[in-house]
C-alpha positions in Angstrom: -0.7 -6.3 -19.8 2.6 -4.9 -21.2 1.6 -1.7 -22.4 0.0 1.1 -20.6 -3.2 3.1 -21.7 -2.3 5.4 -24.5 -3.1 9.6 -23.0 -4.8 11.5 -25.3 -2.5 14.0 -27.4 -5.4 16.4 -28.5 -6.5 17.7 -25.1 -6.0 20.9 -24.3 -5.1 22.8 -21.0 -8.4 23.5 -19.5 -10.1 24.5 -16.0 -9.6 22.5 -13.5 -11.8 21.4 -11.0 -11.5 23.3 -7.3 -10.9 20.4 -4.6 -10.6 17.7 -7.0 -7.8 15.6 -6.1 -6.8 12.2 -8.5 -4.9 9.7 -6.7 -2.9 7.4 -9.4 -1.1 4.3 -9.0 0.5 4.0 -12.4 0.7 0.7 -14.6 3.7 -1.7 -15.2 4.2 -4.3 -17.3 2.7 -8.0 -16.3 4.4 -11.5 -16.8 1.7 -12.8 -19.3 2.7 -16.7 -18.4 2.4 -15.2 -14.7 -1.0 -14.9 -12.8 -2.4 -11.6 -13.2 -4.6 -12.2 -10.0 -1.9 -10.8 -7.4 -2.3 -7.7 -9.3 -5.8 -7.2 -8.4 -5.5 -8.8 -5.1 -5.9 -5.7 -2.8 -5.7 -1.7 -3.3 -2.8 0.5 -2.7 -3.1 1.2 1.0 -1.6 4.5 0.8 -3.5 6.3 -1.7 -7.0 4.9 0.6 -5.2 6.0 4.0 -4.7 9.5 2.1 -8.1 10.2 1.5 -9.0 9.2 4.9 -7.5 12.4 6.0 -8.7 14.7 3.2 -11.3 17.3 4.8 -15.0 16.8 3.3 -15.5 19.6 0.9 -12.3 17.6 -1.2 -13.4 15.0 -4.3 -11.0 12.4 -3.8 -11.1 9.8 -6.6 -9.0 7.1 -6.9 -7.5 5.4 -10.0 -5.5 2.3 -10.4 -4.2 1.8 -14.1 -3.5 -1.8 -13.0 -6.9 -2.8 -13.4 -6.9 -2.1 -17.1 -10.1 0.1 -17.2 -8.1 2.9 -19.2 -6.9 6.0 -19.6 -7.2 8.1 -15.6 -10.1 9.9 -15.6 -9.8 14.1 -16.9 -13.7 15.1 -17.3 -13.1 17.3 -15.3 -9.8 18.2 -14.7 -8.4 17.8 -11.5 -7.2 20.3 -9.8 -4.5 18.1 -8.1 -3.1 15.0 -8.7 -1.4 13.3 -6.6 1.0 9.7 -7.7 2.5 7.3 -5.9 6.1 6.6 -7.7 7.8 3.1 -7.1 11.5 2.4 -9.2 9.7 -0.3 -11.2 7.1 2.3 -12.6 8.7 5.2 -12.1 8.6 6.2 -15.9 4.9 5.5 -16.6 4.4 7.9 -13.2 6.7 10.8 -14.9 4.9 10.7 -18.2 1.5 10.3 -16.4 2.6 13.6 -14.3 3.7 15.8 -17.1 0.7 14.8 -19.0 -1.6 16.3 -16.2 0.8 19.3 -16.0 0.7 20.0 -18.9 -3.3 20.6 -18.8 -3.2 22.7 -16.2 -3.3 20.4 -12.8 -1.1 20.4 -10.5 1.2 17.0 -9.3 2.5 15.7 -6.0 4.6 13.0 -6.4 5.2 10.7 -3.5 6.4 7.4 -2.7 9.4 5.0 -2.1 11.4 6.2 -5.5 10.5 9.5 -4.5 12.4 9.5 -1.0 15.5 7.8 -2.8 15.6 10.2 -5.8 14.2 13.4 -5.1 16.2 15.2 -7.4 15.2 13.0 -10.7 11.5 13.0 -9.3 11.5 17.3 -8.9 11.1 17.9 -12.8 7.7 16.2 -13.5 5.8 17.7 -10.1 5.0 20.6 -8.5 5.2 19.5 -5.1 6.9 16.2 -3.5 5.8 14.6 -0.4 9.2 12.7 1.3 8.3 11.0 4.5 4.7 9.8 5.8 2.3 11.1 3.3 -0.4 10.4 6.0 0.5 13.4 7.8 1.7 15.2 5.0 -1.5 15.4 2.7 -4.0 17.2 4.8 -1.3 20.2 4.5 -1.0 20.0 0.7 -4.5 20.1 0.1 -4.8 23.3 2.4 -1.8 24.4 0.6 -3.4 23.9 -3.0 -6.6 25.6 -2.0 -4.7 28.7 -1.0 -2.9 29.0 -4.3 0.8 28.5 -2.3 1.6 24.7 -2.9 5.1 24.3 -1.5 8.1 22.3 -3.5 8.9 19.8 -0.6 6.8 18.6 2.0 8.5 16.4 4.6 7.4 13.7 7.5 8.9 11.5 9.6 7.6 8.2 10.4 7.9 8.7 14.3 4.0 9.1 15.0 2.0 6.9 17.0 0.4 4.4 14.0 -2.4 4.1 16.1 -3.7 7.3 15.5 -3.7 7.3 12.3 -7.6 7.2 10.7 -8.2 4.1 8.7 -8.7 4.0 5.0 -11.8 4.9 3.2 -12.8 2.1 1.1 -15.4 4.4 -0.1 -13.5 5.5 -3.0 -12.5 2.0 -4.6 -13.9 0.2 -7.5 -15.2 -2.8 -5.0 -15.5 -5.2 -8.4 -12.4 -4.5 -9.5 -10.5 -6.5 -6.5 -10.6 -9.9 -4.7 -10.8 -7.7 -1.6 -10.8 -4.4 -0.4 -9.9 -5.2 3.0 -6.2 -4.4 2.7 -4.9 -4.3 6.3 -1.9 -3.2 8.0 -1.3 -3.7 11.7 2.4 -2.8 11.9 5.0 -0.2 10.3 8.5 -1.2 10.0 10.4 -4.7 11.1 13.3 -5.6 13.4 14.9 -7.1 10.3 17.3 -5.3 8.2 17.0 -7.8 4.9 19.5 -6.7 2.0 16.4 -7.3 -0.4 13.9 -5.0 1.5 13.2 -1.2 1.0 13.8 -1.1 4.8 17.1 -1.6 4.1 17.7 1.4 2.2 20.2 4.3 3.4 19.1 7.1 5.2 15.3 5.5 5.5 14.7 5.4 9.2 10.9 3.7 9.8 10.9 2.6 13.7 8.6 -0.9 14.1 4.9 1.0 15.1 1.9 -1.1 16.1 -1.9 -0.6 15.9 -4.1 -1.8 18.9 -5.5 -5.2 17.7 -8.8 -3.7 18.4 -8.6 -1.1 15.6 -7.5 -4.1 13.1 -10.5 -6.3 14.0 -12.8 -3.1 13.5 -11.4 -2.3 10.4 -11.7 -5.5 9.2 -15.5 -6.1 10.2 -16.0 -2.6 8.8 -14.9 -3.4 5.8 -17.7 -6.7 5.1 -15.5 -8.4 3.4 -14.8 -12.1 4.4 -11.4 -12.4 3.5 -8.3 -9.4 4.2 -4.7 -9.2 2.7 -2.4 -7.6 5.7 0.3 -6.1 3.9 3.0 -5.6 6.2 6.5 -6.3 6.1 6.5 -9.1 8.4 3.6 -9.3 10.8 5.6 -11.6 12.9 8.0 -9.5 13.6 6.7 -9.3 17.1 5.5 -12.4 18.4 3.6 -11.5 21.1 1.9 -8.9 19.2 0.9 -11.2 16.2 -0.5 -13.8 18.9 -2.0 -10.8 20.4 -3.3 -10.1 17.0 -4.7 -13.7 16.4 -6.9 -14.1 19.7 -8.6 -11.0 18.7 -9.4 -11.9 15.4 -9.9 -15.8 16.1 -13.8 -14.6 17.1 -15.0 -12.8 14.2 -14.1 -15.9 12.4 -12.4 -14.6 9.4 -10.1 -15.5 6.6 -7.1 -13.5 6.5 -3.3 -13.6 5.1 0.3 -12.2 5.8 3.6 -12.6 5.4 6.0 -13.2 8.2 9.5 -14.7 8.3 10.3 -18.4 9.0 11.8 -18.1 12.4 8.3 -17.8 14.2 8.0 -21.6 13.6 10.0 -21.7 16.6 7.5 -20.6 18.5 5.0 -23.7 18.1 2.3 -22.2 20.7 2.3 -19.5 17.9 1.7 -21.2 15.4 -1.2 -22.7 16.9 -2.2 -19.6 17.3 -2.1 -18.7 13.8 -4.1 -21.9 13.3 -7.0 -20.8 14.9 -7.1 -17.5 13.7 -7.7 -18.4 10.8 -4.4 -17.8 8.8 -3.4 -18.5 4.9 0.3 -18.2 6.2 2.9 -16.7 3.4 6.8 -16.7 4.7 9.5 -14.2 4.1 12.2 -17.3 4.0 15.5 -15.4 3.0 17.4 -17.3 0.1 15.7 -20.8 1.1 12.8 -20.7 -1.4 13.7 -24.8 -2.3 14.4 -25.5 0.8 10.7 -24.4 1.9 9.4 -26.5 -1.4 10.7 -29.7 -0.8 9.8 -29.2 3.0 6.1 -28.4 2.1 6.4 -31.2 0.0 7.5 -33.7 2.7 5.7 -32.2 5.7 9.5 -32.1 7.3 11.0 -29.2 9.3 9.7 -25.7 9.9 7.0 -26.0 7.3 6.1 -29.0 8.3 5.3 -27.7 12.0 3.4 -25.3 10.1 0.9 -27.7 7.9 0.7 -30.1 10.9 -0.9 -27.1 12.9 -3.3 -26.6 10.3 -2.1 -22.9 8.9 
C-alpha cells in the first residue's frame, strides 16, 4: 500500500497496437493504519467519461494502480496512453509516462496538476490536455490516428454539461470496487473555499448541472444498489438538490454525497434528503470537532439532520 508496482526494466521498445488506448489512474501511497476502502470505493469518473467519447474502432482499456493488481498492462503495447495527474501522485504519473514513451507509446497527460503546472509536465508527455478532457479526448484520438498529435489541447468548462455522454462503465473491473456507480450531477460550486481546487488562480469552472432524469437513468442503468456522487458540493443550489432528491426517491436506491453544512438552514430540504434516501457527508469548513460533538449529542445542525433520518 505504500509502494507502487515495480516497472519492468527489461522490456524493449516494440510495435504498438494501433487504436489501442490505455487510461491509467496512477498509484499513490496509502496510510497502512487508515481504511483502504475509500481508495476502492468508486472508479475515477474522468477516465470512464473519456472512454464514453471514444469512437467504436478504438479499444479502450482502464487501469487503476490503486487496486493493487500490479504492473499496468503492456501486452500489447498501446498506441496511446492517457494518464491523469494530481499533485499527490505526479511523480508516479511521470514515471509511468516515461516508461511507456521509451517503449514507443504516445502519452497524453491531463488533470489538475497539468493545468496548474504544464511546464513541469510537458517533458514527460507527447501531448498535454488542459481543461475539460471530455471535449478534448476525441480530437486527441483523431490526431493520434492521423499521426498528427499536437503538443497542447485546450478546452474550457463553458459547454452544457447535460450534453456530455454518460460514463462508459463497461471498461471497469466491477469486482474491484464497492460500486461502479460514481455519479456527478453538477460541476463547480458557488463557494470558493481556500482548501478546494476550485479556488486555484486562473481556474474558471462555472456551475453546471445535468437534468435529474439523466442522473436517475445513469443510476438505474448501472445496475448498482448504491451510488456515490463525487460532486464538489451537491447542495450548492438547494432547489436543484431538492429536485434531484425527488427524482431519485421512486427508485429506492441508496446514495451518498458531499454538501456544505448550510443545507441545514432548510428543514424541508433535509427531509427531502432523508426520503431519497441519502447517506449525507458534510464539508464543514474548519468545524470538524463541532460536528463530532453535535453528532454525539444530537444538537445543532448535525442534530437536525439525524432527527430527519439522514
